[in-house]
C-alpha positions as CSV (number, residue, x, y, z in Angstrom):
1,X,-143.4,-191.9,-67.9
2,X,-139.5,-191.7,-68.2
3,X,-137.5,-188.7,-68.0
4,X,-136.3,-186.6,-70.9
5,X,-133.5,-188.9,-71.4
6,X,-135.7,-192.0,-71.9
7,X,-134.6,-194.0,-68.7
8,X,-135.8,-196.8,-66.8
9,X,-138.8,-196.4,-64.8
10,X,-136.7,-197.7,-61.7
11,X,-134.3,-194.8,-62.2
12,X,-131.9,-192.9,-64.1
13,X,-127.9,-193.5,-64.7
14,X,-125.8,-190.2,-64.3
15,X,-124.3,-191.0,-68.0
16,X,-122.4,-188.0,-69.5
17,X,-125.6,-187.8,-71.9
18,X,-127.9,-187.4,-68.9
19,X,-125.7,-184.8,-67.0
20,X,-125.3,-182.9,-70.6
21,X,-128.7,-182.9,-70.7
22,X,-129.6,-181.7,-67.2
23,X,-127.1,-179.0,-67.4
24,X,-129.1,-177.8,-70.7
25,X,-132.2,-177.9,-69.1
26,X,-131.1,-176.3,-66.0
27,X,-129.9,-173.4,-68.2
28,X,-132.7,-172.7,-70.2
29,X,-134.9,-172.9,-66.8
30,X,-132.7,-169.9,-65.3
31,X,-135.1,-167.2,-66.6
32,X,-138.1,-169.4,-66.2
33,X,-140.8,-169.0,-63.2
34,X,-141.1,-171.4,-60.3
35,X,-144.3,-172.3,-62.1
36,X,-142.7,-172.9,-65.2
37,X,-140.0,-174.8,-63.4
38,X,-142.7,-177.3,-61.9
39,X,-144.7,-177.7,-64.7
40,X,-141.5,-178.7,-66.7
41,X,-141.0,-181.2,-64.0
42,X,-144.6,-182.6,-63.8
43,X,-144.6,-183.0,-67.6
44,X,-140.8,-185.1,-68.1
45,X,-141.3,-186.9,-64.8
46,X,-144.5,-187.7,-63.8
47,X,-145.8,-189.7,-62.6
48,X,-142.0,-190.4,-61.2
49,X,-141.8,-187.0,-59.5
50,X,-141.9,-186.6,-55.8
51,X,-141.4,-183.9,-53.3
52,X,-139.6,-183.9,-49.8
53,X,-140.9,-180.8,-47.7
54,X,-140.0,-180.0,-44.3
55,X,-142.9,-177.1,-44.3
56,X,-140.4,-174.3,-44.3
57,X,-142.0,-171.1,-46.1
58,X,-140.3,-172.4,-49.5
59,X,-142.1,-176.0,-49.2
60,X,-145.6,-174.0,-48.8
61,X,-145.0,-172.0,-51.5
62,X,-144.2,-174.8,-53.7
63,X,-146.9,-176.9,-52.6
64,X,-149.2,-173.9,-53.2
65,X,-148.1,-174.1,-56.6
66,X,-148.0,-177.8,-56.9
67,X,-151.6,-178.2,-56.1
68,X,-152.6,-175.8,-59.2
69,X,-149.9,-177.7,-61.5
70,X,-150.5,-181.3,-60.1
71,X,-152.0,-181.9,-56.7
72,X,-151.2,-185.8,-57.7
73,X,-147.9,-185.5,-57.1
74,X,-146.2,-187.5,-54.3
75,X,-145.4,-185.3,-51.4
76,X,-143.3,-186.6,-48.2
77,X,-142.1,-185.3,-45.1
78,X,-139.0,-186.9,-43.0
79,X,-140.8,-186.9,-39.3
80,X,-137.8,-187.5,-37.1
81,X,-139.7,-187.6,-34.2
82,X,-138.4,-184.3,-33.0
83,X,-140.4,-182.1,-35.4
84,X,-142.2,-178.8,-33.6
85,X,-146.2,-179.3,-32.8
86,X,-146.6,-176.0,-35.0
87,X,-145.2,-178.1,-37.7
88,X,-147.2,-181.3,-37.4
89,X,-150.2,-178.6,-37.3
90,X,-149.0,-176.6,-40.4
91,X,-148.8,-179.8,-42.4
92,X,-152.7,-180.7,-41.2
93,X,-153.7,-177.2,-42.4
94,X,-151.5,-177.4,-46.1
95,X,-153.6,-180.8,-46.5
96,X,-157.0,-179.2,-46.2
97,X,-156.2,-176.0,-47.8
98,X,-154.8,-177.7,-50.9
99,X,-156.3,-181.3,-50.8
100,X,-152.4,-182.9,-50.7
101,X,-151.8,-185.9,-49.0
102,X,-148.7,-185.5,-47.1
103,X,-147.1,-189.0,-46.4
104,X,-144.5,-188.6,-43.3
105,X,-141.7,-191.2,-43.6
106,X,-139.8,-192.3,-40.4
107,X,-136.8,-194.0,-39.1
108,X,-137.5,-197.6,-38.2
109,X,-136.9,-196.6,-34.4
110,X,-139.2,-194.2,-32.4
111,X,-137.4,-191.4,-30.8
112,X,-137.7,-193.5,-27.2
113,X,-136.0,-196.5,-28.9
114,X,-133.2,-194.3,-30.5
115,X,-132.3,-192.5,-27.5
116,X,-132.4,-195.6,-25.3
117,X,-130.1,-197.5,-28.1
118,X,-127.5,-194.5,-28.0
119,X,-127.7,-194.1,-23.9
120,X,-129.4,-190.7,-24.3
121,X,-130.2,-187.4,-26.9
122,X,-127.8,-188.1,-29.5
123,X,-128.5,-184.9,-30.9
124,X,-126.5,-183.6,-28.1
125,X,-123.3,-185.6,-28.5
126,X,-123.3,-186.4,-32.2
127,X,-125.9,-184.3,-34.3
128,X,-124.3,-185.7,-37.6
129,X,-125.2,-189.0,-36.8
130,X,-128.7,-188.1,-35.8
131,X,-129.2,-186.5,-38.9
132,X,-127.8,-188.9,-40.9
133,X,-130.0,-191.8,-39.2
134,X,-133.3,-190.0,-39.1
135,X,-132.8,-188.0,-42.2
136,X,-130.8,-188.7,-45.0
137,X,-131.1,-192.8,-44.3
138,X,-134.8,-192.2,-44.4
139,X,-134.8,-190.1,-47.4
140,X,-132.8,-192.6,-49.3
141,X,-135.5,-195.3,-48.6
142,X,-138.2,-192.8,-49.4
143,X,-136.7,-192.0,-53.1
144,X,-135.9,-195.4,-54.2
145,X,-138.3,-196.0,-57.4
146,X,-138.6,-192.4,-58.3
147,X,-136.5,-190.3,-61.1
148,X,-136.7,-186.9,-59.6
149,X,-137.4,-184.8,-56.3
150,X,-138.2,-181.2,-56.0
151,X,-136.5,-179.2,-52.9
152,X,-137.1,-175.6,-51.9
153,X,-133.7,-174.5,-51.3
154,X,-132.5,-170.9,-52.7
155,X,-129.1,-169.9,-53.7
156,X,-129.4,-166.8,-51.4
157,X,-129.4,-169.1,-48.4
158,X,-125.8,-169.2,-47.8
159,X,-122.6,-170.4,-49.2
160,X,-121.4,-173.8,-50.6
161,X,-123.9,-176.4,-52.0
162,X,-127.0,-173.7,-51.8
163,X,-125.3,-171.2,-53.2
164,X,-124.1,-173.3,-56.2
165,X,-127.3,-175.2,-56.7
166,X,-128.5,-175.8,-60.2
167,X,-132.3,-175.3,-61.3
168,X,-132.2,-179.3,-62.5
169,X,-129.0,-181.4,-61.5
170,X,-128.0,-184.8,-60.9
171,X,-128.0,-185.5,-56.8
172,X,-125.6,-188.0,-56.6
173,X,-126.3,-188.6,-53.1
174,X,-129.8,-189.7,-53.5
175,X,-129.4,-191.0,-57.3
176,X,-132.0,-189.1,-59.0
177,X,-132.8,-185.8,-60.7
178,X,-132.8,-182.8,-58.3
179,X,-135.1,-179.8,-59.0
180,X,-135.0,-176.6,-57.4
181,X,-138.0,-174.4,-58.7
182,X,-137.1,-171.5,-56.2
183,X,-133.3,-171.6,-56.7
184,X,-133.4,-167.6,-58.0
185,X,-135.8,-166.6,-55.5
186,X,-135.0,-164.6,-52.8
187,X,-136.6,-164.5,-49.3
188,X,-138.1,-161.5,-49.7
189,X,-139.5,-163.0,-53.0
190,X,-141.0,-166.0,-50.9
191,X,-142.5,-163.9,-48.2
192,X,-144.4,-161.5,-51.1
193,X,-146.0,-164.5,-52.3
194,X,-147.2,-166.0,-48.7
195,X,-148.9,-162.6,-48.1
196,X,-150.3,-162.1,-51.3
197,X,-151.7,-165.3,-51.7
198,X,-152.4,-166.2,-47.8
199,X,-150.6,-169.4,-48.1
200,X,-150.0,-171.3,-44.5
201,X,-147.2,-171.1,-42.9
202,X,-145.3,-172.4,-39.3
203,X,-146.4,-169.4,-36.8
204,X,-142.9,-170.1,-35.2
205,X,-141.5,-168.0,-38.3
206,X,-143.5,-165.0,-36.4
207,X,-141.6,-165.4,-33.4
208,X,-138.2,-165.1,-34.6
209,X,-137.5,-168.7,-36.0
210,X,-136.4,-168.0,-39.7
211,X,-135.5,-171.9,-40.5
212,X,-137.1,-174.7,-38.4
213,X,-136.1,-178.1,-38.1
214,X,-135.8,-180.4,-35.1
215,X,-136.9,-178.6,-31.7
216,X,-133.7,-179.4,-29.8
217,X,-131.7,-178.0,-32.7
218,X,-133.3,-175.0,-33.5
219,X,-133.8,-171.5,-31.9
220,X,-134.9,-168.0,-33.0
221,X,-132.4,-165.6,-34.5
222,X,-131.5,-162.5,-33.1
223,X,-131.4,-159.3,-35.6
224,X,-128.6,-159.4,-37.9
225,X,-127.8,-162.8,-37.8
226,X,-127.8,-165.3,-40.8
227,X,-131.0,-166.6,-41.7
228,X,-129.9,-170.3,-40.7
229,X,-128.2,-169.3,-37.8
230,X,-130.7,-170.6,-35.4
231,X,-129.8,-174.2,-36.9
232,X,-127.2,-176.1,-34.5
233,X,-126.6,-172.8,-32.8
234,X,-123.3,-173.0,-30.8
235,X,-121.7,-175.2,-33.8
236,X,-120.2,-174.9,-37.0
237,X,-122.8,-177.3,-38.5
238,X,-125.0,-175.6,-40.8
239,X,-126.5,-178.5,-42.7
240,X,-128.4,-181.9,-42.0
241,X,-127.0,-183.7,-45.0
242,X,-130.0,-183.4,-47.6
243,X,-128.4,-180.7,-49.2
244,X,-125.0,-180.9,-49.4
245,X,-122.8,-183.0,-52.0
246,X,-120.6,-185.0,-49.4
């Protein structure tokens, strides 16, 4: 099936007509529930719809909904080689609970090879390059042939690109449609559903980790700190590059 613009099965072209159409859909879906947004995405883009997850609370909520709407949707994780063991264990619990098959996409080099190539852990000296090599490049390869991908980002997670994310929009960096079913949800909304439905989540959240990425670049946050303050702590960096326009 093609997208609503009738594009080719190998991808869509960001024509002015497509961009206007996506903006119209996004505006219309502003008052829709996440389940309705996911159902719309499935209706318009399956089987060329995919989802990337880092197993954050938002991703777990979307997979919970996706299992009821279309469990055949292709879900993948960017396995940098630096993920917490709790994150990998959570993936197994989600697969068992929902019957989803989660694919792990990895860079061409192992962590050992990568660090040897750069004379040690690159995350200590150039975290931007490390994120680019082990996340951004891997995602670019992973979404080839797909038309749309879903993300779990919320507008209230910060300023910049997250704060202005549309429900549906064109992702220039990865050349496909980006759908954010939880854009209008708050952190409270997410955890309310997790508690109500007993949705599996990362136990590190109970230890003060509000946002979880790779273990070398993630710490627990202190009272009053921003939700993403524990990511790349001590630097101005707040994003790995997956959800930024540049």
